[in-house]
Structures are given as structure tokens and as C-alpha cells.
N, C-alpha and C positions, 0 to 999 in steps of 0.2 A: 389366670396369668398374673405374674408378679408385676407391680408397678416399679417405676425407676427408683423410688426411695428405698423400697425393700431390697432391691438388687444391690444398691450401693452399701446399705447397712450390713447386709449379709456378707458381702465381699470384704469389707473392712474387718468384720469379725473373724472371717476365715483366715486373715493374714496375721492374726495375733500369734506371737511366739517369740521371735527375735526382738520385736518391739511391741509395746502395748497399744491399745486402741487409740489412746490420746495422741501418741507420737505418729501413728499411721495417718490418722485424720489430718493432723496439723501439717505433716510433710506433704500430703497429697494436695491440700488447699494451697499451701505455700508455693509449691512448684507451679501450679496453674497460674497463680498471681504473678510470680516472677517472670513466667513466660509471656504473659500479657503485657506486663510493664516494659519488658525489653523489646517488644515489638513496636512500642510507641517511642520510648526514649531509652536507647541502649546504655546499659551500665555493666562494665566488666565485673564489678563487685557482685551484682545480681546474678550474672552468668556463672561466676564461681560458686556462689551459694547454691544455685540450682544444681550444678554438677556434683557438688559435695553431698547434697541430699540423695541424688540418684545413685551415688556409689554405695549407699547403705543397703540397697535392695538388689536382688538378683533379677535375671531376665523375666522370670515368671511373675514376680511381684511388680515389676515395671509394666508388664503387659496388663496386669489387673488395674493399675493406676490409669492407664490409657482407656481401658474399657469403662471404668467408672466415670471418667471425664466425658466419654461419648454418651453415656446414659444421662449425665447431668445436662448436656446440650439438648438431648431429646426431651427431657423433662421441661427445660426452659422453653422450648418451642411449643410445648403442649399446654403449659400453664404458667401464669404469673403467681409466684408464691415465694416465701422465704425458704428455699430449698435447703441451703446449708445450715440455717438455724434449726430447721426441722431435724435434719440428720444429727446435728450436734446434740440436741436435747434428747433424742431417742437413743443415742449412744451413751447417754447419762454422763456427759462430759462437763456440764455446768459446774462451776465452783460454788458450792454451798457456803464455804467459808467467807467468800467475798460477795455473797448475795447475788451471784450471777444467774440470771434466768431471762432468757429471751422472750419478749412479748409474743404470745400466740398470734399467728398470722390473722385469724379472724378478728382479733382485737385491733390489730393494725388497720385492717380493712374498715372497721367501724369508724375509727378516728379519721381515716383518710376521706371517707364519704361525708364527714361533717365539715370539711373545708370548703369554702366558697372560692370559686375561680373567676377572676375578673377579666380574663383574656390576655393579660400581660404575661411576660415571662416570669415564671414562678421560681424565685430564688429561695433555696431551702438550705438550712444548716442543721445537721444532725450531730450534736456534740458527744453523744454516747451511742454510737450507731449499732453496736452488737454485730449482727450479721447483715444489717441493712433492711430489715423487714418493713419498717415504717416508710422508707423511701420507695421500696418496691410496691407497697400498697397504694401509695400516692400516685405513682405512675400508672398503676392498674386503674385507679379511679378516674384519672384523666382519660385514659384509653377508652373506658366505658362511655365517656361523654363525647367520644369522637374527636378528642384533642390529641394531637401528636406530641406526646410527652418528650420525645427525642428532640423536638424543637422548642418546646415551651417550658422546659425545666433546666435549672442550673443548680447543681448540688455540691455541697461541701460536707464531707463526713469525717468525723474524728472518733477515735476511741483510744483509751489508755492501753488496751490489750492488743498486742501486735497480731495475734491470731484472729481476733475479731476484725481488725482492719483488712487483713487478707481475704477473709470471708466476704466482707462487704464489697471489696474491690472486684473480686471474681464475679459476684452477682451483678454489679453495676455493668461490667463488661458484657456478660451474657445477655442482659436485657437491653443493652444499648442506651443506658441512662447516662446523660452527660454529668460526670462527677469527678471531683478531686477528692481523694481519700488519703488520709495519713494518720499515723500513730502520734498521739499527743495527749498530755494532760490538759484538757480544754480549759480548766480554770487557771492553771499556772503558765501554760504555753499555748494560747489559742491559735497562734500562727504556725505552730509546729516547727519552731526554730531549732528545737532539740530533738526532733522526730527521729526515731530509729529507722523508720521505713523511707523517710523522705516523701515528697508529694507524688502520689500515683494518679496518673490521668487515665480515665477510662476510654475505651474505644469510642463510646458515644460522645464524650467530650471532644475528642480529636476531630470527629466528623462535624460536630456543631460549630467548632471554631475554624474549620477549614474555609 
């Protein structure tokens, strides 16, 4: 029986034709992110961007996007891992020219388990978040200790790559991790004042702040 990752990878590869694998993956993730963001803070600009992406694909392709999203949810319910980072690297989408390589999740887990937790709310900043693997691993490590990471974590994630920002944001929402995610050059614009995406608030952040 195929696992969720294989199903998603094969489906993306089966859609290659009108668009390449890079565009298909990016559009799929972006649409999920835009939909999540607009459920929390509605933006007409985001809505128009979402609809513009949808217009590029026919009904059968849109159906595949929905099916892949359902598999992604099923995967998230079954396992805590850097799902989108795994798919991204296995589709060989990393930019060698820019030295882009997402940290393997088992390495993220090792680093997360080295952290000491003192019982206070853990405030975390990930200035080059990639797909969010380090944050997911930290949440998993807390969960293994019987700690409710949805209550005991407050996360800020930035990345200069918009695609990475949307990948992280989707995964923060799927795992209920309280996070603010935005595109920015962390060294030159740490507060994201010139952010392309603006600040995206995860579903977990909304619930924690309610």
C-alpha cells in the first residue's frame, strides 16, 4: 500500500505537461496557504491571487489538488514530520545554485531532543525556516514529553523565499502550532516591514490568543 508521500509525489509528476513540477508544487502549496490565511484574516488580494492560480488548471487538475490536500491532512494526522520539505526534496526542487537544502527531519529531531524545557512558554524564532522542519520537530519533542505544544509554544518564522514561507505556514496550520510566518530578509528586515506575504497567523496562533 502506497503511503501518503508517494501518492502526492506521483500525482504531481502525473500532472506535468502544461506546467512543470516546480510550478505545480508551488501553486498547490500557495493555494492551501492562501485559503488558510483568508480564513483567519480575509484579504481581497489573497482571494484574487487564489482565484488566479485556480484559473490555470482544468477541473480534473483541480480535483487532483484537492485529493493531494486530503492526503496531506491524513499524513499529518498519522505522523509529525516535515511533510512538504520531504516532498520538495524528493521532487528535486531544491536550488543547488543557492545552496538550498532542507535539513533532514531526523537531524531536526536530534537537535530538538537536545533542548531543555523549563516549563515556561517556549518562544522560538526560526529566521531561515525552510519548510518548518525544526519547528515541527520541536513540537514533536514536547509532545513526547507530555507537554501541550499548542499551549507552550509561541513561534515566529521567516524566510527570504516566499515558497518556503507558504510551506512552513501550511504545516504550522496542519499541526496546530501557534506561529506567525512571513517572508523577509531576516538580516535586513527582521520585522518584515517589506514582506511580500505580510504576516500570516496560523490557526494554532489564533486559538492560543483567543
